[in-house]
C-alpha positions as a LaTeX table, in Angstrom:
\begin{tabular}{lrrr}
\hline
Residue & $x$ (\AA) & $y$ (\AA) & $z$ (\AA) \\
\hline
Unk1 & 0.28 & $-0.22$ & $-0.35$ \\
Unk2 & 1.05 & 3.09 & $-1.42$ \\
Unk3 & 2.14 & 5.78 & 1.60 \\
Unk4 & 3.76 & 8.88 & 2.13 \\
Unk5 & 6.92 & 9.13 & 3.99 \\
Unk6 & 9.83 & 12.40 & 4.96 \\
Unk7 & 11.55 & 10.88 & 7.32 \\
Unk8 & 13.94 & 7.42 & 6.59 \\
Unk9 & 12.44 & 5.01 & 9.11 \\
Unk10 & 16.32 & 4.02 & 9.12 \\
Unk11 & 18.87 & 6.55 & 9.49 \\
Unk12 & 16.09 & 9.07 & 10.78 \\
Unk13 & 17.33 & 11.53 & 8.14 \\
Unk14 & 14.66 & 14.13 & 6.48 \\
Unk15 & 15.05 & 14.31 & 3.07 \\
Unk16 & 16.58 & 11.59 & 2.04 \\
Unk17 & 13.51 & 9.59 & 0.66 \\
Unk18 & 13.52 & 9.18 & $-3.52$ \\
Unk19 & 10.07 & 8.78 & $-5.58$ \\
Unk20 & 10.25 & 6.03 & $-7.77$ \\
Unk21 & 7.23 & 5.93 & $-10.28$ \\
Unk22 & 5.83 & 2.59 & $-10.70$ \\
Unk23 & 6.54 & 0.30 & $-13.78$ \\
Unk24 & 5.70 & 1.55 & $-16.81$ \\
Unk25 & 2.79 & $-1.01$ & $-18.76$ \\
Unk26 & 3.56 & $-1.90$ & $-22.01$ \\
Unk27 & 0.66 & $-1.63$ & $-24.65$ \\
Unk28 & 0.92 & $-2.97$ & $-28.22$ \\
Unk29 & $-0.48$ & $-1.00$ & $-31.08$ \\
Unk30 & $-2.40$ & $-2.26$ & $-33.55$ \\
Unk31 & $-0.26$ & $-2.85$ & $-36.56$ \\
Unk32 & $-1.36$ & $-3.05$ & $-40.67$ \\
Unk33 & $-1.76$ & $-6.65$ & $-41.19$ \\
Unk34 & 0.03 & $-8.56$ & $-43.46$ \\
Unk35 & $-2.65$ & $-10.18$ & $-45.43$ \\
Unk36 & $-6.00$ & $-10.08$ & $-45.42$ \\
Unk37 & $-8.69$ & $-12.35$ & $-43.87$ \\
Unk38 & $-10.69$ & $-14.67$ & $-45.64$ \\
Unk39 & $-13.64$ & $-17.17$ & $-45.55$ \\
Unk40 & $-11.93$ & $-20.71$ & $-44.79$ \\
Unk41 & $-14.00$ & $-21.75$ & $-48.12$ \\
Unk42 & $-12.08$ & $-19.15$ & $-50.82$ \\
Unk43 & $-8.21$ & $-19.86$ & $-48.66$ \\
Unk44 & $-6.38$ & $-21.22$ & $-51.93$ \\
Unk45 & $-5.68$ & $-24.90$ & $-51.30$ \\
Unk46 & $-3.30$ & $-25.37$ & $-54.31$ \\
Unk47 & $-0.09$ & $-24.08$ & $-53.16$ \\
Unk48 & $-0.39$ & $-26.45$ & $-50.72$ \\
Unk49 & $-0.82$ & $-29.64$ & $-52.38$ \\
Unk50 & 1.96 & $-32.25$ & $-51.63$ \\
Unk51 & 4.03 & $-33.29$ & $-54.10$ \\
Unk52 & 5.24 & $-36.82$ & $-54.72$ \\
Unk53 & 9.06 & $-37.54$ & $-53.89$ \\
Unk54 & 9.42 & $-40.03$ & $-56.43$ \\
Unk55 & 10.00 & $-42.84$ & $-53.53$ \\
Unk56 & 6.43 & $-44.27$ & $-52.65$ \\
Unk57 & 7.33 & $-45.46$ & $-49.14$ \\
Unk58 & 8.70 & $-41.73$ & $-48.18$ \\
Unk59 & 5.28 & $-40.54$ & $-49.63$ \\
Unk60 & 3.12 & $-43.07$ & $-47.83$ \\
Unk61 & 5.26 & $-41.11$ & $-44.18$ \\
Unk62 & 4.67 & $-37.82$ & $-45.27$ \\
Unk63 & 1.12 & $-38.38$ & $-45.91$ \\
Unk64 & 1.53 & $-38.30$ & $-50.45$ \\
Unk65 & 4.67 & $-36.20$ & $-50.32$ \\
Unk66 & 6.22 & $-32.83$ & $-49.47$ \\
Unk67 & 4.17 & $-30.00$ & $-49.41$ \\
Unk68 & 5.78 & $-26.40$ & $-50.22$ \\
Unk69 & 7.33 & $-24.38$ & $-47.26$ \\
Unk70 & 7.39 & $-27.75$ & $-45.18$ \\
Unk71 & 9.78 & $-28.51$ & $-43.08$ \\
Unk72 & 10.81 & $-31.94$ & $-42.35$ \\
Unk73 & 13.03 & $-33.29$ & $-39.82$ \\
Unk74 & 15.00 & $-36.81$ & $-40.57$ \\
Unk75 & 16.66 & $-38.39$ & $-37.86$ \\
Unk76 & 17.94 & $-41.28$ & $-36.86$ \\
Unk77 & 21.43 & $-43.41$ & $-35.84$ \\
Unk78 & 24.81 & $-42.75$ & $-37.42$ \\
Unk79 & 25.38 & $-45.36$ & $-40.72$ \\
Unk80 & 21.07 & $-46.57$ & $-40.53$ \\
Unk81 & 20.80 & $-44.74$ & $-44.27$ \\
Unk82 & 19.54 & $-41.27$ & $-43.86$ \\
Unk83 & 21.93 & $-39.66$ & $-46.43$ \\
Unk84 & 21.25 & $-42.71$ & $-48.91$ \\
Unk85 & 17.58 & $-41.84$ & $-48.73$ \\
Unk86 & 18.10 & $-38.28$ & $-49.33$ \\
Unk87 & 20.27 & $-38.85$ & $-52.03$ \\
Unk88 & 17.38 & $-40.68$ & $-53.80$ \\
Unk89 & 14.81 & $-38.55$ & $-52.45$ \\
Unk90 & 16.85 & $-35.85$ & $-54.31$ \\
Unk91 & 17.77 & $-37.69$ & $-57.94$ \\
Unk92 & 13.82 & $-38.37$ & $-57.85$ \\
Unk93 & 12.81 & $-35.00$ & $-57.21$ \\
Unk94 & 15.36 & $-33.76$ & $-59.90$ \\
Unk95 & 13.86 & $-35.50$ & $-62.04$ \\
Unk96 & 10.06 & $-34.67$ & $-61.57$ \\
Unk97 & 10.30 & $-31.65$ & $-60.14$ \\
Unk98 & 13.49 & $-29.77$ & $-61.38$ \\
Unk99 & 16.57 & $-28.34$ & $-59.12$ \\
Unk100 & 16.85 & $-29.65$ & $-55.93$ \\
Unk101 & 20.11 & $-28.22$ & $-54.01$ \\
Unk102 & 22.10 & $-30.75$ & $-51.41$ \\
Unk103 & 24.14 & $-28.90$ & $-48.59$ \\
Unk104 & 26.22 & $-31.32$ & $-46.30$ \\
Unk105 & 28.15 & $-30.07$ & $-43.71$ \\
Unk106 & 29.40 & $-33.08$ & $-42.06$ \\
Unk107 & 31.39 & $-34.36$ & $-45.24$ \\
Unk108 & 32.89 & $-33.01$ & $-48.59$ \\
Unk109 & 31.29 & $-32.31$ & $-51.68$ \\
Unk110 & 33.44 & $-35.38$ & $-53.43$ \\
Unk111 & 32.44 & $-37.92$ & $-50.33$ \\
Unk112 & 28.92 & $-37.07$ & $-51.58$ \\
Unk113 & 29.55 & $-37.32$ & $-55.32$ \\
Unk114 & 31.50 & $-40.49$ & $-54.35$ \\
Unk115 & 28.50 & $-42.27$ & $-52.80$ \\
Unk116 & 25.66 & $-40.57$ & $-55.21$ \\
Unk117 & 27.72 & $-42.12$ & $-57.94$ \\
Unk118 & 28.16 & $-45.78$ & $-56.28$ \\
Unk119 & 23.85 & $-45.44$ & $-55.69$ \\
Unk120 & 23.26 & $-44.26$ & $-59.03$ \\
Unk121 & 22.00 & $-41.11$ & $-57.99$ \\
Unk122 & 23.75 & $-38.52$ & $-60.64$ \\
Unk123 & 21.46 & $-35.58$ & $-62.42$ \\
Unk124 & 21.97 & $-32.26$ & $-64.10$ \\
Unk125 & 19.56 & $-30.63$ & $-61.68$ \\
Unk126 & 21.71 & $-32.19$ & $-58.50$ \\
Unk127 & 22.89 & $-29.68$ & $-57.00$ \\
Unk128 & 26.03 & $-30.09$ & $-54.00$ \\
Unk129 & 27.18 & $-27.29$ & $-51.66$ \\
Unk130 & 29.79 & $-28.11$ & $-48.35$ \\
Unk131 & 28.91 & $-25.23$ & $-45.97$ \\
Unk132 & 28.44 & $-25.13$ & $-42.29$ \\
Unk133 & 27.25 & $-21.65$ & $-41.82$ \\
Unk134 & 24.02 & $-20.31$ & $-41.76$ \\
Unk135 & 24.61 & $-17.23$ & $-44.15$ \\
Unk136 & 26.35 & $-19.18$ & $-46.65$ \\
Unk137 & 24.19 & $-21.65$ & $-47.04$ \\
Unk138 & 20.96 & $-19.07$ & $-47.33$ \\
Unk139 & 23.68 & $-17.29$ & $-50.11$ \\
Unk140 & 23.37 & $-21.12$ & $-51.93$ \\
Unk141 & 19.82 & $-20.98$ & $-52.34$ \\
Unk142 & 19.48 & $-17.38$ & $-53.51$ \\
Unk143 & 21.76 & $-18.10$ & $-56.40$ \\
Unk144 & 20.92 & $-21.73$ & $-57.39$ \\
Unk145 & 16.85 & $-21.01$ & $-56.63$ \\
Unk146 & 15.88 & $-25.03$ & $-55.74$ \\
Unk147 & 12.65 & $-26.39$ & $-55.56$ \\
Unk148 & 13.80 & $-28.57$ & $-52.64$ \\
Unk149 & 16.26 & $-27.64$ & $-50.41$ \\
Unk150 & 18.56 & $-30.93$ & $-48.02$ \\
Unk151 & 20.44 & $-29.72$ & $-44.96$ \\
Unk152 & 23.36 & $-32.61$ & $-43.20$ \\
Unk153 & 22.91 & $-32.28$ & $-40.82$ \\
Unk154 & 21.17 & $-28.84$ & $-38.97$ \\
Unk155 & 23.70 & $-29.63$ & $-36.06$ \\
Unk156 & 26.63 & $-29.03$ & $-37.84$ \\
Unk157 & 25.19 & $-25.53$ & $-39.36$ \\
Unk158 & 26.18 & $-22.40$ & $-37.09$ \\
Unk159 & 25.88 & $-18.68$ & $-37.09$ \\
Unk160 & 27.78 & $-15.78$ & $-35.71$ \\
Unk161 & 24.17 & $-14.04$ & $-34.82$ \\
Unk162 & 24.85 & $-15.94$ & $-32.03$ \\
Unk163 & 27.10 & $-17.49$ & $-29.52$ \\
Unk164 & 27.65 & $-21.37$ & $-28.47$ \\
Unk165 & 29.36 & $-24.05$ & $-30.31$ \\
Unk166 & 27.53 & $-25.67$ & $-33.68$ \\
Unk167 & 25.10 & $-28.05$ & $-32.38$ \\
Unk168 & 24.67 & $-26.17$ & $-29.28$ \\
Unk169 & 20.93 & $-25.58$ & $-27.66$ \\
Unk170 & 20.93 & $-22.02$ & $-28.78$ \\
Unk171 & 22.77 & $-22.38$ & $-32.18$ \\
Unk172 & 20.33 & $-25.69$ & $-33.12$ \\
Unk173 & 17.40 & $-23.10$ & $-32.33$ \\
Unk174 & 18.76 & $-20.41$ & $-34.17$ \\
Unk175 & 19.78 & $-22.12$ & $-36.91$ \\
Unk176 & 16.71 & $-24.53$ & $-37.49$ \\
Unk177 & 14.54 & $-20.54$ & $-37.21$ \\
Unk178 & 16.24 & $-19.71$ & $-39.96$ \\
Unk179 & 15.64 & $-22.24$ & $-41.90$ \\
Unk180 & 11.97 & $-22.17$ & $-41.56$ \\
Unk181 & 11.40 & $-18.56$ & $-41.92$ \\
Unk182 & 13.41 & $-18.75$ & $-45.05$ \\
Unk183 & 10.99 & $-22.20$ & $-46.35$ \\
Unk184 & 7.94 & $-20.64$ & $-45.36$ \\
Unk185 & 8.37 & $-17.01$ & $-47.19$ \\
Unk186 & 9.15 & $-18.48$ & $-49.90$ \\
Unk187 & 7.17 & $-22.05$ & $-50.59$ \\
Unk188 & 10.59 & $-23.93$ & $-50.36$ \\
Unk189 & 10.32 & $-27.86$ & $-48.87$ \\
Unk190 & 13.17 & $-28.14$ & $-46.65$ \\
Unk191 & 14.80 & $-31.67$ & $-44.88$ \\
Unk192 & 17.00 & $-31.40$ & $-42.18$ \\
Unk193 & 19.04 & $-34.50$ & $-41.19$ \\
Unk194 & 19.44 & $-34.61$ & $-37.28$ \\
Unk195 & 20.86 & $-36.46$ & $-35.06$ \\
Unk196 & 19.97 & $-38.75$ & $-32.01$ \\
Unk197 & 20.42 & $-39.27$ & $-28.37$ \\
Unk198 & 22.06 & $-42.60$ & $-26.83$ \\
Unk199 & 18.46 & $-43.65$ & $-26.35$ \\
Unk200 & 17.46 & $-43.45$ & $-29.48$ \\
Unk201 & 15.06 & $-39.89$ & $-29.02$ \\
Unk202 & 16.11 & $-36.44$ & $-31.39$ \\
Unk203 & 19.37 & $-34.71$ & $-30.23$ \\
Unk204 & 19.11 & $-30.96$ & $-29.57$ \\
Unk205 & 16.54 & $-29.06$ & $-28.24$ \\
Unk206 & 12.78 & $-30.19$ & $-27.61$ \\
Unk207 & 11.72 & $-26.86$ & $-29.26$ \\
Unk208 & 13.04 & $-28.27$ & $-32.93$ \\
Unk209 & 10.40 & $-31.12$ & $-32.95$ \\
Unk210 & 7.78 & $-28.40$ & $-32.11$ \\
Unk211 & 9.10 & $-26.02$ & $-35.14$ \\
Unk212 & 8.90 & $-28.01$ & $-37.83$ \\
Unk213 & 5.96 & $-29.44$ & $-39.39$ \\
Unk214 & 7.54 & $-33.76$ & $-39.70$ \\
Unk215 & 9.20 & $-35.60$ & $-37.44$ \\
Unk216 & 10.33 & $-38.59$ & $-38.57$ \\
Unk217 & 12.68 & $-41.43$ & $-37.57$ \\
Unk218 & 15.11 & $-43.61$ & $-39.43$ \\
Unk219 & 15.23 & $-46.67$ & $-37.75$ \\
Unk220 & 17.74 & $-50.59$ & $-38.30$ \\
Unk221 & 19.55 & $-52.94$ & $-36.93$ \\
Unk222 & 22.88 & $-52.53$ & $-38.30$ \\
Unk223 & 22.89 & $-56.63$ & $-39.03$ \\
Unk224 & 19.98 & $-56.23$ & $-40.87$ \\
Unk225 & 18.89 & $-54.91$ & $-44.35$ \\
Unk226 & 15.68 & $-54.01$ & $-43.54$ \\
Unk227 & 14.93 & $-49.75$ & $-42.64$ \\
Unk228 & 11.98 & $-48.50$ & $-40.81$ \\
Unk229 & 10.83 & $-44.94$ & $-41.49$ \\
Unk230 & 8.30 & $-43.55$ & $-38.90$ \\
Unk231 & 6.05 & $-40.67$ & $-38.51$ \\
Unk232 & 6.67 & $-39.20$ & $-35.57$ \\
Unk233 & 4.21 & $-35.87$ & $-36.14$ \\
Unk234 & 2.98 & $-34.66$ & $-39.13$ \\
Unk235 & 0.96 & $-31.75$ & $-39.46$ \\
Unk236 & $-0.34$ & $-32.66$ & $-42.87$ \\
Unk237 & $-0.80$ & $-36.48$ & $-42.65$ \\
Unk238 & $-1.52$ & $-39.02$ & $-40.34$ \\
Unk239 & 1.85 & $-39.42$ & $-37.51$ \\
Unk240 & 1.96 & $-43.20$ & $-37.27$ \\
Unk241 & 2.30 & $-44.36$ & $-40.81$ \\
Unk242 & 5.69 & $-46.46$ & $-41.63$ \\
Unk243 & 7.85 & $-46.84$ & $-44.60$ \\
Unk244 & 10.12 & $-50.04$ & $-45.41$ \\
Unk245 & 13.31 & $-50.02$ & $-47.10$ \\
Unk246 & 15.73 & $-52.06$ & $-47.92$ \\
Unk247 & 19.53 & $-51.19$ & $-48.04$ \\
Unk248 & 21.63 & $-52.38$ & $-50.59$ \\
Unk249 & 25.06 & $-52.38$ & $-51.93$ \\
Unk250 & 24.05 & $-50.45$ & $-54.34$ \\
Unk251 & 21.39 & $-47.92$ & $-52.21$ \\
Unk252 & 18.28 & $-48.01$ & $-51.18$ \\
Unk253 & 14.85 & $-49.13$ & $-52.35$ \\
Unk254 & 11.64 & $-49.62$ & $-50.59$ \\
Unk255 & 9.82 & $-52.41$ & $-49.80$ \\
Unk256 & 5.90 & $-52.56$ & $-50.88$ \\
Unk257 & 5.06 & $-56.07$ & $-49.16$ \\
Unk258 & 7.23 & $-56.45$ & $-46.04$ \\
Unk259 & 5.38 & $-59.17$ & $-44.32$ \\
Unk260 & 8.05 & $-62.13$ & $-46.01$ \\
Unk261 & 10.95 & $-60.17$ & $-44.69$ \\
Unk262 & 10.00 & $-60.69$ & $-40.91$ \\
Unk263 & 9.19 & $-64.60$ & $-41.64$ \\
Unk264 & 11.01 & $-67.58$ & $-41.28$ \\
Unk265 & 10.13 & $-70.44$ & $-44.08$ \\
Unk266 & 10.20 & $-73.84$ & $-43.42$ \\
Unk267 & 9.15 & $-77.15$ & $-44.60$ \\
Unk268 & 8.15 & $-78.74$ & $-41.25$ \\
Unk269 & 7.03 & $-76.74$ & $-38.35$ \\
Unk270 & 9.48 & $-76.45$ & $-35.55$ \\
Unk271 & 8.53 & $-75.94$ & $-31.77$ \\
Unk272 & 9.40 & $-72.29$ & $-29.85$ \\
Unk273 & 7.82 & $-70.45$ & $-33.38$ \\
Unk274 & 4.53 & $-68.52$ & $-33.52$ \\
Unk275 & 3.63 & $-66.24$ & $-35.66$ \\
Unk276 & 1.37 & $-63.10$ & $-35.16$ \\
Unk277 & $-0.09$ & $-59.58$ & $-37.05$ \\
Unk278 & 0.79 & $-56.14$ & $-35.91$ \\
Unk279 & $-0.05$ & $-53.00$ & $-37.54$ \\
Unk280 & 2.00 & $-50.12$ & $-37.94$ \\
Unk281 & $-0.11$ & $-46.94$ & $-38.79$ \\
Unk282 & $-2.43$ & $-48.48$ & $-41.80$ \\
Unk283 & $-0.01$ & $-51.59$ & $-42.75$ \\
Unk284 & $-0.75$ & $-54.58$ & $-41.60$ \\
Unk285 & 2.62 & $-57.19$ & $-41.84$ \\
Unk286 & 2.86 & $-60.66$ & $-40.21$ \\
Unk287 & 6.19 & $-61.50$ & $-37.00$ \\
Unk288 & 7.29 & $-64.19$ & $-36.35$ \\
Unk289 & 7.91 & $-64.71$ & $-32.55$ \\
Unk290 & 10.89 & $-67.99$ & $-31.65$ \\
Unk291 & 11.46 & $-68.91$ & $-27.91$ \\
Unk292 & 14.31 & $-70.92$ & $-26.41$ \\
Unk293 & 13.52 & $-73.01$ & $-22.99$ \\
Unk294 & 16.45 & $-74.50$ & $-21.55$ \\
Unk295 & 17.57 & $-76.01$ & $-18.34$ \\
Unk296 & 20.24 & $-74.21$ & $-16.32$ \\
Unk297 & 22.38 & $-74.54$ & $-13.11$ \\
Unk298 & 22.29 & $-70.80$ & $-12.19$ \\
Unk299 & 20.72 & $-69.71$ & $-9.34$ \\
Unk300 & 18.44 & $-66.60$ & $-11.90$ \\
Unk301 & 17.60 & $-68.10$ & $-14.61$ \\
Unk302 & 18.71 & $-65.66$ & $-17.86$ \\
Unk303 & 15.43 & $-64.06$ & $-19.61$ \\
Unk304 & 16.95 & $-62.56$ & $-22.58$ \\
Unk305 & 15.10 & $-60.64$ & $-25.33$ \\
Unk306 & 15.66 & $-59.10$ & $-28.29$ \\
Unk307 & 13.31 & $-57.55$ & $-30.75$ \\
Unk308 & 10.45 & $-57.33$ & $-27.79$ \\
Unk309 & 9.73 & $-55.43$ & $-24.60$ \\
Unk310 & 11.42 & $-57.15$ & $-22.03$ \\
Unk311 & 9.21 & $-55.48$ & $-19.65$ \\
Unk312 & 5.52 & $-57.10$ & $-21.58$ \\
Unk313 & 7.91 & $-60.16$ & $-21.53$ \\
Unk314 & 8.60 & $-60.82$ & $-18.11$ \\
Unk315 & 4.84 & $-60.11$ & $-17.10$ \\
Unk316 & 3.83 & $-62.52$ & $-19.98$ \\
Unk317 & 5.88 & $-65.65$ & $-18.50$ \\
Unk318 & 4.78 & $-64.71$ & $-15.48$ \\
Unk319 & 1.03 & $-64.60$ & $-16.29$ \\
Unk320 & 2.52 & $-68.24$ & $-18.19$ \\
Unk321 & 3.65 & $-69.95$ & $-15.30$ \\
Unk322 & 0.53 & $-68.88$ & $-12.74$ \\
Unk323 & $-1.81$ & $-68.77$ & $-15.15$ \\
Unk324 & $-1.34$ & $-71.69$ & $-17.44$ \\
Unk325 & 0.86 & $-73.90$ & $-15.03$ \\
Unk326 & 3.86 & $-73.83$ & $-17.19$ \\
Unk327 & 7.09 & $-74.50$ & $-15.40$ \\
Unk328 & 9.90 & $-72.33$ & $-16.19$ \\
Unk329 & 11.64 & $-72.90$ & $-12.84$ \\
Unk330 & 15.54 & $-73.08$ & $-13.11$ \\
Unk331 & 15.06 & $-72.79$ & $-16.50$ \\
Unk332 & 16.58 & $-69.96$ & $-19.11$ \\
Unk333 & 13.82 & $-68.12$ & $-21.47$ \\
Unk334 & 15.43 & $-66.72$ & $-24.59$ \\
Unk335 & 12.63 & $-64.72$ & $-27.07$ \\
Unk336 & 13.52 & $-63.40$ & $-29.73$ \\
Unk337 & 11.57 & $-61.76$ & $-33.26$ \\
Unk338 & 12.86 & $-62.73$ & $-36.74$ \\
Unk339 & 13.91 & $-60.21$ & $-39.48$ \\
Unk340 & 14.69 & $-57.36$ & $-37.11$ \\
Unk341 & 11.14 & $-56.19$ & $-35.87$ \\
Unk342 & 10.43 & $-54.96$ & $-33.27$ \\
Unk343 & 7.11 & $-56.25$ & $-31.53$ \\
Unk344 & 5.99 & $-54.04$ & $-29.03$ \\
Unk345 & 2.31 & $-54.02$ & $-29.68$ \\
Unk346 & 0.18 & $-56.02$ & $-27.13$ \\
Unk347 & $-1.22$ & $-58.10$ & $-29.66$ \\
Unk348 & 1.86 & $-60.15$ & $-29.63$ \\
Unk349 & 1.73 & $-60.69$ & $-26.37$ \\
Unk350 & $-0.45$ & $-64.50$ & $-26.86$ \\
Unk351 & 2.51 & $-65.41$ & $-29.63$ \\
Unk352 & 4.99 & $-64.96$ & $-27.17$ \\
Unk353 & 3.35 & $-66.91$ & $-24.53$ \\
Unk354 & 2.53 & $-69.73$ & $-27.14$ \\
Unk355 & 6.08 & $-69.60$ & $-28.39$ \\
Unk356 & 7.42 & $-70.02$ & $-24.76$ \\
Unk357 & 5.04 & $-72.80$ & $-23.67$ \\
Unk358 & 5.65 & $-74.78$ & $-27.68$ \\
Unk359 & 9.34 & $-74.20$ & $-26.87$ \\
Unk360 & 9.24 & $-75.75$ & $-22.97$ \\
Unk361 & 6.48 & $-78.39$ & $-23.83$ \\
Unk362 & 8.29 & $-79.16$ & $-27.47$ \\
Unk363 & 5.21 & $-79.17$ & $-29.14$ \\
Unk364 & 5.35 & $-77.20$ & $-32.89$ \\
Unk365 & 2.67 & $-75.06$ & $-33.55$ \\
Unk366 & 0.64 & $-75.72$ & $-36.72$ \\
Unk367 & 2.59 & $-74.35$ & $-39.88$ \\
Unk368 & $-0.83$ & $-71.96$ & $-41.13$ \\
Unk369 & $-1.62$ & $-70.95$ & $-37.57$ \\
Unk370 & $-1.26$ & $-67.14$ & $-36.42$ \\
Unk371 & $-2.76$ & $-65.89$ & $-32.93$ \\
Unk372 & $-3.66$ & $-62.77$ & $-31.86$ \\
Unk373 & $-4.65$ & $-61.13$ & $-28.68$ \\
Unk374 & $-3.73$ & $-59.40$ & $-25.81$ \\
Unk375 & $-2.91$ & $-61.56$ & $-22.30$ \\
Unk376 & $-4.19$ & $-60.14$ & $-19.34$ \\
Unk377 & $-3.04$ & $-60.49$ & $-15.94$ \\
Unk378 & $-5.59$ & $-62.91$ & $-15.04$ \\
Unk379 & $-5.14$ & $-65.25$ & $-17.94$ \\
Unk380 & $-7.70$ & $-63.61$ & $-19.98$ \\
Unk381 & $-7.30$ & $-63.29$ & $-23.77$ \\
Unk382 & $-8.22$ & $-59.30$ & $-25.05$ \\
Unk383 & $-9.68$ & $-58.47$ & $-28.33$ \\
Unk384 & $-7.14$ & $-56.05$ & $-30.22$ \\
Unk385 & $-8.17$ & $-53.90$ & $-32.84$ \\
Unk386 & $-8.58$ & $-54.30$ & $-36.34$ \\
Unk387 & $-8.79$ & $-58.34$ & $-36.04$ \\
Unk388 & $-10.08$ & $-58.75$ & $-39.77$ \\
Unk389 & $-7.64$ & $-56.70$ & $-41.69$ \\
Unk390 & $-4.50$ & $-57.99$ & $-40.03$ \\
Unk391 & $-6.74$ & $-61.71$ & $-40.68$ \\
Unk392 & $-6.96$ & $-60.67$ & $-44.42$ \\
Unk393 & $-2.79$ & $-60.13$ & $-44.70$ \\
Unk394 & $-2.34$ & $-63.61$ & $-43.67$ \\
Unk395 & $-5.11$ & $-65.18$ & $-45.53$ \\
Unk396 & $-2.96$ & $-63.74$ & $-48.38$ \\
Unk397 & 0.05 & $-65.09$ & $-47.01$ \\
Unk398 & $-1.42$ & $-68.74$ & $-46.76$ \\
Unk399 & $-2.27$ & $-69.21$ & $-43.40$ \\
Unk400 & $-5.74$ & $-70.51$ & $-43.12$ \\
Unk401 & $-6.37$ & $-71.00$ & $-38.97$ \\
Unk402 & $-6.14$ & $-68.25$ & $-36.75$ \\
Unk403 & $-6.51$ & $-68.38$ & $-32.74$ \\
Unk404 & $-8.34$ & $-65.33$ & $-31.44$ \\
Unk405 & $-10.59$ & $-64.37$ & $-28.22$ \\
Unk406 & $-14.40$ & $-64.66$ & $-28.80$ \\
Unk407 & $-14.84$ & $-61.46$ & $-29.86$ \\
Unk408 & $-12.97$ & $-61.30$ & $-32.83$ \\
Unk409 & $-16.13$ & $-60.45$ & $-35.17$ \\
Unk410 & $-16.21$ & $-61.37$ & $-38.96$ \\
Unk411 & $-13.20$ & $-63.20$ & $-40.89$ \\
Unk412 & $-12.08$ & $-63.35$ & $-44.30$ \\
Unk413 & $-12.91$ & $-66.11$ & $-46.31$ \\
Unk414 & $-10.24$ & $-69.03$ & $-46.54$ \\
Unk415 & $-9.70$ & $-68.63$ & $-42.07$ \\
Unk416 & $-10.87$ & $-71.14$ & $-39.24$ \\
Unk417 & $-11.09$ & $-69.11$ & $-36.29$ \\
Unk418 & $-10.13$ & $-70.99$ & $-33.10$ \\
Unk419 & $-11.22$ & $-69.11$ & $-30.21$ \\
Unk420 & $-10.06$ & $-69.02$ & $-26.43$ \\
Unk421 & $-11.09$ & $-67.27$ & $-23.51$ \\
Unk422 & $-8.38$ & $-67.36$ & $-21.60$ \\
Unk423 & $-4.96$ & $-68.51$ & $-21.77$ \\
Unk424 & $-5.39$ & $-72.11$ & $-19.96$ \\
Unk425 & $-8.17$ & $-72.88$ & $-23.24$ \\
Unk426 & $-5.65$ & $-71.38$ & $-25.72$ \\
Unk427 & $-2.69$ & $-74.23$ & $-24.31$ \\
Unk428 & $-5.66$ & $-76.87$ & $-24.84$ \\
Unk429 & $-7.09$ & $-75.76$ & $-28.30$ \\
Unk430 & $-3.45$ & $-76.00$ & $-29.12$ \\
Unk431 & $-2.09$ & $-79.50$ & $-26.93$ \\
Unk432 & 0.36 & $-77.52$ & $-24.91$ \\
Unk433 & $-0.87$ & $-78.84$ & $-21.78$ \\
Unk434 & 0.92 & $-81.70$ & $-22.09$ \\
Unk435 & 4.51 & $-82.81$ & $-22.84$ \\
Unk436 & 5.14 & $-85.08$ & $-26.50$ \\
Unk437 & 4.38 & $-88.01$ & $-26.19$ \\
Unk438 & 7.56 & $-90.46$ & $-25.03$ \\
Unk439 & 8.79 & $-93.62$ & $-26.56$ \\
Unk440 & 6.28 & $-96.15$ & $-24.37$ \\
Unk441 & 3.53 & $-93.64$ & $-26.23$ \\
Unk442 & 2.99 & $-91.86$ & $-22.63$ \\
Unk443 & 2.07 & $-88.19$ & $-22.21$ \\
Unk444 & 4.01 & $-86.43$ & $-19.17$ \\
Unk445 & 3.34 & $-83.35$ & $-17.63$ \\
Unk446 & 5.67 & $-81.06$ & $-15.40$ \\
Unk447 & 2.99 & $-80.38$ & $-13.15$ \\
Unk448 & 1.31 & $-83.87$ & $-12.25$ \\
\hline
\end{tabular}
């Protein structure tokens, strides 16, 4: 509360108090609008139509192609094939839409030229520049006047307008803001390559993902040729689409039908294997789960996981032992997927459980069987979304039987349903409650 002071309450001196005014309130004055507001139905949308990159799997994840003025952030681990994919994209874009500028800050122009020659991605309208400073990069854009810009990578670019080392928070934010402003002003689609951290997330400040229009993650195992392009954020389409590629010595090619890459074709069934169907974006794909159960003398049995969620596997094994009465005590359990696929969807729970039960009981599941279902802690089998779409893909690849929950809905022609309410009934349906018959034709059960 404001009050009058004539004498200082500390030193008791008169006339020593200085008068200070209150902080002035900043007022924003209305200015001239940059563009006239119009009814939304009258806004021209032709300038925002997506243009195909020429790489079908890339277009699938982007939502049809690159929108003029869109800024795409492509992240991935070193050596996964980001530069190879973008060289292929630049080549196809130059063939269809004209001049493309590829700016590299990590390699020399000669190194990129050698890779482009090895993969067959040379075109007269592909321009290449080695720059690491933002103003020089913008000068290259003014001189070349491309219809698409690729920057590899945003962490290597810097600007003298702010302090900090290249790749730092301030530098990355400022460089990205400058490129985004240029892209929006000129209607130029820009693809930025980004680094990732140890846990696989996009490196740099989180604001970088908020500034760009599309965030893509390029994934792949070093020991597998399969590469997956996942959409994390997309302002122009679905954000859960997945594109499949195969990395070869002579470049990278899209895989429109990847289901066969995740299956092992055998003449006869083998115990410890089970096939399921997952949905990546809008695409159903078949995946195979393999399990191996072996006795151990270690006080703590091993639980090794590859391509699966370790926490979910631990839960599934506990449910199998408690509800399904499958003895896994003093036994090592190894579970893995085929072809480098990563299965984290709950629809794969039942396939994992049955693969482990098949390995422990030494009984092979039918070769033409697919399994769908989420397993609860009480042993119940829950329905998953898109059962019909999943089983249509399975029927196309020759699978004729499907173990599904009771409320599975309509099934495609040629697929016979094996219904199971819970884990015990699923084991009964497939004959996994007892071991394979011994030499005298007798059946043995660990729990008897």
